[in-house]
C-alpha positions in Angstrom: -65.7 5.1 -72.1 -67.1 8.4 -73.2 -65.5 11.8 -73.0 -66.3 12.0 -69.3 -65.0 8.6 -68.5 -68.5 7.1 -68.2 -69.4 3.6 -69.7 -71.4 3.8 -73.0 -74.4 2.2 -71.4 -75.1 5.0 -68.8 -78.7 5.5 -67.9 -80.4 7.8 -70.3 -77.8 7.3 -73.0 -79.4 4.1 -74.1 -82.7 5.8 -74.2 -81.3 8.6 -76.4 -79.7 6.1 -78.7 -83.0 4.2 -79.0 -84.8 7.4 -79.9 -82.3 8.1 -82.6 -83.0 4.7 -84.1 -86.7 5.3 -84.1 -87.4 3.0 -81.1 -85.8 1.2 -78.2 -84.4 -1.6 -80.2 -82.0 -2.9 -82.7 -82.4 -5.6 -85.3 -82.0 -9.1 -83.7 -79.3 -9.8 -86.3 -77.1 -7.2 -84.6 -77.1 -9.3 -81.4 -75.2 -12.5 -80.5 -77.5 -15.0 -78.8 -75.9 -16.5 -75.8 -78.7 -18.8 -74.6 -81.2 -21.3 -76.0 -81.4 -22.5 -79.5 -84.9 -21.5 -80.6 -86.1 -25.1 -80.5 -87.4 -25.2 -77.0 -91.0 -25.8 -75.9 -91.7 -22.1 -75.8 -91.3 -21.7 -79.6 -88.9 -20.1 -82.0 -87.1 -17.0 -80.7 -89.6 -16.3 -77.9 -88.0 -17.9 -74.8 -86.3 -15.9 -72.1 -82.8 -15.3 -73.5 -79.6 -13.3 -73.1 -77.9 -11.6 -76.0 -74.6 -9.7 -76.3 -74.7 -6.4 -78.3 -71.8 -5.2 -80.4 -70.9 -2.6 -77.8 -70.4 -5.4 -75.2 -73.6 -4.8 -73.2 -76.0 -7.7 -72.4 -79.6 -7.6 -73.6 -82.2 -9.6 -71.7 -85.4 -11.0 -73.1 -87.9 -12.1 -70.6 -91.2 -11.5 -69.0 -92.0 -7.9 -68.0 -91.5 -7.4 -64.3 -93.5 -5.0 -62.2 -91.2 -5.3 -59.1 -90.9 -1.5 -59.0 -91.2 1.4 -61.4 -87.8 2.0 -63.1 -86.7 5.5 -64.2 -87.8 6.8 -67.6 -86.0 5.0 -70.4 -85.4 1.8 -68.4 -87.4 -1.4 -68.1 -87.4 -4.5 -65.9 -87.5 -8.1 -67.1 -87.4 -11.4 -65.3 -85.5 -14.4 -66.5 -85.0 -17.7 -64.9 -81.7 -18.3 -63.0 -80.7 -21.2 -65.3 -80.9 -18.8 -68.4 -78.5 -16.4 -66.7 -76.1 -19.3 -65.8 -76.2 -20.5 -69.4 -75.2 -17.0 -70.6 -72.3 -16.8 -68.0 -71.0 -20.2 -69.3 -71.3 -19.0 -72.9 -69.2 -16.0 -72.1 -66.6 -18.1 -70.3 -66.9 -16.2 -67.0 
């Protein structure tokens, strides 16, 4: 929690952190991959996946969704349900 008792992934805060890093990302090496093994039919490292960041948030990799326009600094991705289920199992939830 931050000084105001808000979680560290509040809207806008991630955007500001991304801007400080020179972009909206972090090296893949800083993420723990929860799904897939990189050997699927979709190639190495390019399948829909779920990762866990060091701060405990989940990072989704999937197709860009245009379901609606999110606020600035946010994005929408679509992942298959089975990928999400695999991530939940990997986390022991």
